[in-house]
C-alpha positions in Angstrom: -32.2 -8.1 48.5 -29.5 -8.2 50.8 -28.0 -5.3 52.9 -24.6 -6.3 52.4 -25.2 -6.4 48.6 -27.1 -3.3 48.5 -24.3 -1.6 50.4 -21.5 -2.9 47.9 -23.4 -1.8 45.0 -23.9 1.5 46.2 -20.3 2.0 47.0 -19.4 0.5 43.6 -21.7 2.8 41.8 -20.7 5.7 43.7 -17.1 5.2 42.9 -17.7 4.5 39.2 -19.4 7.9 39.2 -16.6 9.5 40.5 -14.1 8.1 38.4 -15.4 5.9 35.8 -11.9 4.9 34.6 -10.8 4.0 37.8 -9.7 0.5 38.3 -11.9 0.2 41.2 -14.9 0.9 39.3 -13.9 -1.8 37.0 -13.3 -4.1 39.7 -9.5 -4.0 39.1 -7.6 -3.4 36.1 -7.9 -6.0 33.3 -5.0 -8.0 31.5 -5.3 -5.5 28.9 -5.3 -2.5 30.7 -1.9 -3.9 31.9 -0.6 -4.7 28.6 -1.7 -1.5 27.4 0.2 0.7 30.3 3.3 -1.3 29.8 3.1 -0.7 26.1 2.8 2.9 26.6 6.3 4.8 25.8 8.0 6.7 28.8 8.0 10.1 27.1 5.7 11.3 24.7 7.2 13.3 22.1 5.0 15.4 19.5 5.0 14.0 15.9 7.3 16.4 13.9 5.8 17.9 10.8 6.4 16.0 7.5 7.4 12.8 9.3 5.3 9.6 8.8 4.1 8.0 11.8 5.2 4.3 12.0 1.3 3.4 11.9 0.8 4.8 8.9 0.8 1.9 6.0 2.0 4.1 3.1 4.5 6.4 2.4 4.1 9.9 1.1 5.3 10.0 -2.6 7.5 13.0 -1.9 9.3 11.0 1.3 9.5 7.9 -1.3 11.2 9.8 -3.9 13.4 11.7 -1.3 14.3 8.4 -0.1 15.3 7.5 -3.4 17.4 10.6 -4.0 19.2 10.0 -0.8 20.3 6.7 -1.7 22.0 8.4 -5.0 22.2 12.1 -4.2 24.8 12.6 -7.4 22.9 10.3 -9.6 21.0 11.1 -12.4 17.3 10.7 -12.7 17.7 7.6 -15.2 19.8 6.0 -12.1 17.0 7.1 -9.7 14.3 5.0 -11.5 16.5 2.5 -13.0 15.2 -0.1 -10.6 11.5 0.9 -11.0 12.1 0.7 -15.0 13.9 -2.5 -14.7 10.8 -4.1 -12.2 8.2 -2.8 -14.1 9.7 -4.0 -17.5 10.2 -7.4 -16.2 6.4 -7.5 -15.2 5.3 -6.5 -18.3 7.4 -9.0 -20.3 5.8 -11.3 -17.8 2.3 -10.1 -18.7 2.9 -10.1 -22.4 4.2 -14.1 -22.6 0.9 -14.4 -20.6 -1.8 -12.8 -22.8 0.3 -14.4 -25.6 -0.9 -17.7 -24.3 -4.5 -16.9 -24.4 -6.7 -18.3 -27.3 -6.8 -15.9 -30.3 -10.5 -15.4 -30.0 -12.0 -11.5 -30.2 -13.0 -12.0 -26.6 -9.5 -11.1 -25.6 -8.7 -8.3 -28.1 -9.7 -5.9 -25.2 -7.0 -7.4 -23.1 -4.2 -7.3 -26.0 -5.2 -3.5 -26.8 -4.8 -2.7 -23.1 -1.4 -4.6 -23.1 -0.3 -2.6 -26.4 -1.4 0.8 -24.4 0.6 -0.4 -21.6 4.0 -1.1 -23.6 3.4 2.1 -25.4 3.2 3.9 -22.1 6.1 2.1 -20.5 8.1 3.0 -24.0 7.2 6.9 -23.2 8.3 6.7 -19.6 11.6 5.3 -20.7 12.2 8.0 -23.4 11.3 10.4 -20.7 13.5 9.0 -17.8 16.6 9.3 -20.3 15.5 12.6 -21.6 15.1 14.6 -18.0 17.6 16.8 -17.2 20.2 16.2 -14.3 18.9 19.7 -12.6 15.4 18.2 -12.8 13.3 19.5 -9.8 11.2 18.1 -7.7 7.8 18.2 -9.5 9.3 16.9 -12.6 10.8 14.0 -10.6 7.3 13.4 -9.0 5.4 13.2 -12.5 8.0 10.5 -13.2 7.3 8.7 -10.2 3.5 9.1 -10.6 3.7 7.8 -13.8 6.1 4.7 -12.8 3.2 3.9 -10.4 0.5 4.3 -12.6 1.9 1.9 -15.0 2.9 -0.9 -12.5 -0.8 -0.6 -11.2 -2.6 -0.9 -14.3 0.2 -3.7 -15.1 -1.2 -5.5 -11.7 -4.7 -4.9 -12.7 -4.4 -6.3 -16.1 -2.4 -9.3 -14.7 -5.1 -10.0 -11.9 -7.6 -9.9 -15.0 -5.9 -12.4 -17.2 -5.5 -14.6 -13.9 -9.2 -14.4 -13.4 -10.1 -14.9 -17.1 -7.7 -18.2 -17.4 -9.1 -19.6 -14.3 -12.6 -18.9 -15.3 -11.8 -20.8 -18.6 -10.0 -23.6 -17.1 -13.2 -24.0 -14.7 -15.5 -23.8 -17.5 -13.2 -26.7 -19.9 -13.6 -29.2 -16.5 -17.3 -28.7 -16.1 -19.0 -32.2 -17.0 -22.1 -31.5 -18.7 
């Protein structure tokens, strides 16, 4: 091996061992390192407790409820959950129409039973929202919010199931034998 190459390699290796993160050890700062340095904030503040980081994808149920209460601080619980109830009711009505369009066979009875259970749960939540006192505490409101979330997720799941079933039936009917 050439003496110049050996010397360069030994200098590079000794520099990398001394400080492996240095740009010299890497042969200079990469474009990624430059962009990373530019994107770092000038001052670093420790995150305060209870505040979600912007990187988090989901907000905590308490934070979401506190935001709703903050939007209508003098409102009744029925006012706080009015939008959620309306949206859930609309989704439930759309799902009901789609399930009614399914053929009247015993295969789809379980979906119809699940839809009936979702409708009963929705009616129960609507009644509970109407009966909750104005002086409701946070745990009571969180329970209502959890129930609203549960029914919304179940409506979404049944809706996806109906989509899959109808697309499966359509593809079976289009299959040529």
